[in-house]
C-alpha positions in Angstrom: 12.4 31.3 -15.2 13.6 28.4 -12.7 14.3 25.2 -14.5 13.0 23.2 -11.4 9.6 24.2 -9.9 9.8 25.4 -6.4 7.5 22.6 -5.1 9.8 20.0 -6.5 12.8 21.6 -4.9 11.0 21.4 -1.5 10.4 17.7 -1.7 12.4 15.1 0.2 13.7 12.0 -1.4 11.8 8.9 -0.4 13.5 6.9 2.2 12.4 3.3 2.0 12.9 0.8 4.9 16.5 -0.6 5.2 17.2 -3.4 3.0 18.9 -6.6 4.0 21.9 -5.9 1.7 22.2 -2.4 2.9 22.2 -3.7 6.6 24.7 -6.3 5.9 27.0 -3.8 4.1 26.8 -1.3 7.0 26.9 -3.7 10.0 28.7 -6.7 8.7 25.8 -9.0 10.0 25.1 -12.0 8.1 22.1 -13.5 10.0 19.4 -10.8 9.2 15.6 -10.8 9.1 13.5 -8.0 7.6 10.2 -7.1 9.2 10.1 -3.5 7.8 8.4 -3.3 4.5 5.1 -5.3 4.6 6.5 -7.9 2.2 5.2 -11.5 2.0 7.4 -13.6 4.2 6.7 -16.7 2.2 8.3 -15.2 -0.9 6.5 -15.0 -4.2 3.6 -16.9 -5.7 5.2 -20.0 -7.2 2.9 -19.8 -10.2 3.8 -16.2 -10.7 7.5 -17.0 -10.5 7.0 -19.8 -13.0 5.3 -17.4 -15.4 8.1 -14.9 -15.0 10.7 -17.4 -16.0 8.6 -18.6 -18.8 8.4 -15.1 -20.2 12.3 -14.7 -20.4 12.4 -15.8 -24.1 9.9 -13.1 -24.9 11.7 -10.1 -23.3 12.9 -8.8 -26.5 9.3 -8.0 -27.4 7.2 -5.1 -26.2 4.4 -6.1 -23.7 0.8 -5.9 -24.6 0.1 -2.1 -24.3 -3.6 -2.9 -23.5 -2.8 -5.5 -20.8 -5.6 -7.6 -22.5 -4.9 -11.0 -20.8 -4.5 -9.6 -17.3 -7.4 -7.2 -17.5 -9.6 -10.0 -18.8 -8.6 -12.3 -16.0 -9.3 -9.6 -13.4 -12.7 -8.8 -14.9 -13.7 -12.4 -14.7 -12.5 -12.7 -11.1 -14.2 -9.6 -9.9 -17.3 -9.9 -12.0 -16.9 -6.6 -13.9 -16.2 -5.7 -17.6 -12.6 -5.6 -19.0 -13.4 -2.0 -19.7 -13.7 -1.3 -15.9 -10.1 -2.5 -15.4 -6.7 -0.8 -15.5 -3.2 -2.3 -14.7 -0.1 -0.4 -13.8 3.4 -0.7 -12.4 2.2 -1.0 -8.9 -0.8 1.0 -7.3 1.4 4.1 -7.4 1.8 3.8 -11.0 -1.9 4.0 -11.4 -2.1 6.9 -8.8 0.4 8.8 -11.1 -1.8 8.3 -14.2 -4.8 9.4 -12.2 -3.2 12.7 -11.3 -1.9 13.3 -14.8 -5.3 12.5 -16.3 -7.8 14.4 -14.0 -6.0 17.3 -12.2 -6.4 20.8 -13.6 -4.2 23.7 -12.5 -6.4 25.0 -9.8 -7.6 21.5 -8.5 -7.0 20.5 -4.8 -6.6 17.2 -3.1 -7.6 15.8 0.3 -6.2 13.0 2.4 -5.2 12.1 5.8 -2.0 13.4 7.3 0.7 10.7 8.0 -0.9 8.1 5.8 0.6 6.2 2.8 3.8 8.0 1.9 3.5 7.0 -1.7 0.5 9.1 -2.2 2.0 11.9 -0.3 5.0 12.0 -2.6 2.8 12.0 -5.8 0.4 14.6 -4.3 3.1 17.1 -3.2 4.9 16.5 -6.6 1.8 17.6 -8.5 2.1 21.2 -7.4 -1.4 21.4 -6.4 -2.9 22.4 -3.0 -3.3 19.4 -0.7 -5.3 19.4 2.5 -3.7 17.0 4.9 -6.2 16.3 7.6 -4.9 15.0 11.0 -5.9 11.5 12.0 -8.1 10.9 14.9 -7.0 7.9 17.2 -4.8 6.7 14.4 -7.7 6.4 12.0 -9.0 8.5 9.0 -11.2 11.3 10.2 -13.7 11.2 7.4 -15.9 14.0 8.9 -13.0 16.3 9.1 -12.0 15.4 5.6 -15.6 16.1 4.4 -15.4 19.6 5.9 -12.4 20.3 3.7 -14.3 19.8 0.4 -14.5 22.9 -1.7 -15.4 23.9 -5.2 -11.8 23.2 -6.1 -11.6 19.7 -4.6 -10.8 17.0 -7.3 -9.3 14.1 -5.6 -9.7 12.4 -2.2 -7.5 9.6 -1.3 -8.3 6.9 1.3 -6.1 4.1 2.2 -8.2 1.3 3.5 -6.7 -0.3 5.5 -4.2 2.5 6.2 -0.5 2.1 6.0 1.3 2.6 8.3 -1.5 2.0 11.0 -3.5 -0.8 9.8 -6.7 0.7 10.8 -9.7 0.9 8.4 -12.8 3.0 7.5 -16.0 1.0 8.2 -18.8 0.5 5.6 -21.1 2.9 7.8 -18.4 5.5 8.0 -17.7 5.5 4.3 -21.4 5.5 3.4 -21.9 8.6 5.5 -18.8 10.2 4.2 -19.8 9.6 0.5 -23.1 11.4 1.1 -21.0 14.7 1.4 -18.8 14.2 -1.7 -19.9 15.9 -4.9 -20.0 13.6 -8.1 -17.3 15.8 -9.7 -14.9 14.7 -7.0 -12.9 11.6 -7.6 -12.4 9.1 -4.6 -9.4 6.7 -4.6 -9.8 3.9 -2.4 -6.4 2.2 -2.0 -7.0 -1.4 -0.9 -3.4 -2.7 -1.1 -4.1 -4.9 2.0 -7.6 -5.9 0.9 -7.1 -9.7 1.1 -6.0 -9.4 4.8 -8.8 -7.0 5.8 -11.8 -8.2 3.8 -13.4 -10.4 6.7 -13.0 -7.7 9.3 -16.3 -6.5 10.8 -18.2 -4.0 8.7 -15.2 -3.7 6.1 -16.4 -1.8 3.1 -15.4 -3.9 0.0 -15.4 -1.1 -2.4 -16.3 -3.4 -5.4 -19.9 -3.4 -4.0 -20.2 0.4 -4.5 -19.4 0.9 -8.2 -20.0 4.6 -7.9 -18.9 6.5 -11.0 -16.5 8.6 -9.1 -14.8 5.8 -7.0 -11.6 4.2 -8.3 -10.4 1.0 -6.4 -6.7 0.3 -6.3 -5.2 -3.0 -5.5 -1.8 -4.8 -5.8 0.0 -8.0 -6.4 2.8 -6.8 -4.1 1.5 -8.0 -0.7 -0.5 -11.2 -0.7 1.1 -12.6 -3.9 4.5 -11.6 -3.0 5.3 -9.8 -6.2 6.5 -6.4 -4.9 9.7 -6.4 -6.9 8.0 -6.7 -10.2 5.7 -3.8 -9.8 2.2 -4.9 -10.7 -1.1 -3.3 -9.5 -4.7 -2.8 -10.8 -7.6 -0.9 -10.5 -11.4 -0.7 -11.0 -13.6 2.1 -12.1 -16.3 3.3 -14.4 -15.8 2.6 -17.9 -15.5 6.4 -18.8 -12.7 6.8 -16.1 -10.8 3.9 -17.3 -11.0 4.9 -21.0 -9.5 8.4 -20.1 -6.8 6.8 -17.9 -5.8 4.4 -20.7 -5.2 7.5 -22.9 -2.5 8.8 -20.4 -0.9 5.7 -18.9 2.7 4.8 -20.0 2.0 2.7 -23.1 3.9 -0.4 -22.2 3.4 -0.6 -18.5 3.5 -3.0 -16.7 6.3 -5.2 -18.2 5.9 -8.4 -20.1 7.0 -10.4 -17.1 4.8 -8.5 -14.6 1.7 -9.1 -16.7 2.4 -12.7 -17.1 3.0 -13.1 -13.3 -0.3 -11.4 -12.4 -2.3 -13.7 -14.7 -0.6 -16.8 -13.2 -0.8 -15.6 -9.6 -4.5 -15.1 -9.7 -4.7 -18.9 -10.0 -2.5 -19.5 -7.1 -5.2 -20.3 -4.6 -3.0 -22.5 -2.4 -0.3 -19.7 -2.0 -3.0 -17.1 -1.3 -4.5 -19.5 1.5 -1.1 -20.1 3.0 -0.3 -16.5 3.1 -3.4 -15.6 4.9 -2.9 -18.5 7.3 0.6 -17.5 8.0 -0.3 -13.9 8.6 -3.3 -14.7 10.8 -1.0 -17.0 13.1 1.7 -14.3 13.1 -0.7 -11.4 14.0 -2.2 -13.4 16.9 1.3 -14.3 18.2 2.7 -10.8 18.0 -0.4 -9.2 19.5 -0.3 -11.7 22.5 3.5 -11.1 23.0 3.0 -7.3 22.9 0.1 -7.4 25.4 2.3 -9.5 27.7 5.1 -7.0 27.6 2.6 -4.1 28.0 3.5 -2.5 24.6 0.9 -0.2 23.1 -0.1 -1.2 19.6 -2.4 0.1 17.1 -5.2 -2.5 16.2 -4.4 -3.7 12.7 -6.1 -5.7 10.0 -3.3 -5.8 7.6 0.0 -7.8 7.6 1.8 -5.5 10.1 1.5 -4.0 13.6 2.5 -0.6 14.6 3.7 -0.1 18.2 3.7 3.2 20.1 6.5 4.3 22.4 6.8 7.2 24.8 9.2 9.3 22.5 11.0 9.5 19.2 14.4 8.9 21.1 12.9 5.6 22.5 11.7 4.3 19.2 14.9 5.1 17.5 17.0 3.6 20.4 15.0 0.3 20.1 15.2 0.2 16.3 18.9 0.5 16.2 19.4 -2.1 19.1 17.1 -4.4 17.2 19.1 -3.8 13.9 22.4 -4.8 15.8 20.8 -8.0 16.8 19.8 -8.8 13.1 16.2 -7.6 13.1 15.1 -4.8 10.6 12.0 -3.0 11.6 10.7 0.4 10.5 10.7 3.5 12.7 7.9 5.8 11.1 9.8 9.0 11.0 9.2 9.5 7.3 5.5 8.9 7.7 5.3 11.5 10.5 4.8 9.1 13.4 8.5 9.3 14.9 7.5 7.7 18.3 6.2 4.5 16.5 7.7 1.4 15.1 6.0 -0.8 12.5 6.7 -4.5 12.5 5.7 -6.6 9.5 4.4 -10.1 10.2 7.0 -12.8 9.4 7.1 -16.6 9.3 7.0 -18.2 12.8 10.7 -18.3 13.2 11.1 -14.7 12.2 8.4 -13.6 14.7 10.0 -15.6 17.5 13.4 -14.1 16.8 12.0 -10.6 16.7 10.2 -11.1 20.1 13.3 -12.7 21.6 15.4 -9.9 20.4 12.9 -7.3 21.6 13.0 -8.7 25.1 16.7 -8.4 25.1 16.8 -4.6 24.4 13.7 -3.4 26.4 
């Protein structure tokens, strides 16, 4: 009997976007900007940071295993019961708990091909059959996904907005799709970029659904700038949360992460500034791309994906930009090798990127 299952051996290691330290080490460049990983260009929530520092003298203690304070705060903010809330080490931490809680040996999963790589890793690592449905015009093809539902389907994953494309499923599209989904099938709605997308036309805020078989996932990583401390949360029916709580890692998230989440929710000024910075940056980048006749995917998140005529062209541009001190993300790992994703930065970063891009086109 093999020690390592064959489906684990077949997996590839996750390859994140290049870090600033890695680029400095490899290229010897000191003046670098990173527009590759959809991070908050303003940094972290000041209130969240202050709470982290305040927690330092308690780090010899285990954190609250139930996450009482943060779950209570989230329940009050979103007008649900605390029993409808779960927290975890980022959205992926909760996704992992979902799979360990609900998947049986013969269960199957459905999602869009070339969507969020975090879910792809977890789904493939589960050893279950996964139906990867091709996207249509860089968007989730919900009709084709509905056609893949069988008696064995247990989990359907939808990133809304999608990463790496920034497109979204509309309220009407989701309502029609939901009518085809049996109650025994669990739908994960990953809304990591919810705050950026919520005012988009016909965007389906999943908190308005409250279906028994829908789990909403959100994160503090993006709009609150807390990606490095790993803190995410989810909403679902009380019975689903109750079972998830039985399986989740007992002391996850960390003491500091929970404190940061509680404090960040009150950081309304930082939230407002983040959204304003993103709106201005998106407008600037879209206008510049249009003037340069660069094809782009319409995005409602905090990044824009550009489309090039070949993988070689995208790779060449990415490398040339890197040598000029600009880190972007060619989407090879996502299955879009002819695409480059650019995260929105602060004004100076966006201008440096466009200036550098014009110099390598």
